[in-house]
C-alpha angles and dihedrals in degrees: 000000000000092000121115119241135032119351098224113051112203128199117243089255092052091045089061089061099033109043096182136109107217129213112186127202127182104182140130093228124032132195092212099193094047088052091049090052091050090048092051092047092052096045114122122226116279093017134099123237116251124184114201113198130186139165132186116294092004130102119250121259132199125217119200131166113279094242090055091049092050091050090052090052091047092051091048093051091051094057 
């Protein structure tokens, strides 16, 4: 917290398997579009933005761009 850039820093080896830049929020109220803007701003080259959101007594969710989500589904169906 309080550090610029992505919230989860991955090693180069992990980055090869997890090509996402993560922004994490644990709040009761969320300004979704401001968080998306922050996520996009902090996204590293050659990665996709991923916003992880959580609030008390609720499971976490991840928001990624639709084209990234579709590509994940496409890759999964080809395996």
